[in-house]
N, C-alpha and C positions, 0 to 999 in steps of 0.2 A: 394777825398782827396790824389788818385794816382800821379795827378798832385803835389798836394804841395809835394809828396814826391823828385817825379823827379827835383824840382828845389832846391833839396837842393844840389842835384848832378849835375847839369846843369849849376848851377851859379858861381862855381869856372873859369869854364874850359871858358864859354863864355866873362867872364871878363875877363881872362886873353888873349883870345885873344883880345877882340876890348880892352883892357887899358891894353898892355905891364907890364907898370911900378906900375899896382895896388896892393896892397899886397893881394896876394890870402886867407891868412886867414880873414881879413877881411871882405872882400865879402863873404864868409862863414858862419861869424859871423852874418851879416846883414841878409842873407838869411835867415837863423836858428831864428832869433828874429821874422822877420817881420811873416813868413810863420806860425812860431808854435805859434805865437801871433795868427796871423789869424783862426787858428785850434779850438782855445783854444777857442776864445769868438765864432763864428759864424761856422766855418765848423763841431764840431761835436753837438753845441745843433741846430742846422737850422736842418740839416738832418735826425737828433734823434726825433724834434716835426714834422718835416713832416708824419715822419713812424707813431708815434703815431696817428695822425691824420686817416691818408688812411689807417691805421690797427683798429680802434678805441681802 
């Protein structure tokens, strides 16, 4: 999940460099929407289930 957190920070800067006319607020919103949704659906339940299987 650390990589997901880093994408929240890195996305506006990377978008600003790649597309100077892009709206930074939109890129941050898209990053938060996509990454947060992924974390809720897969990024939290999957490691939790794996830990449960490993720890019994």
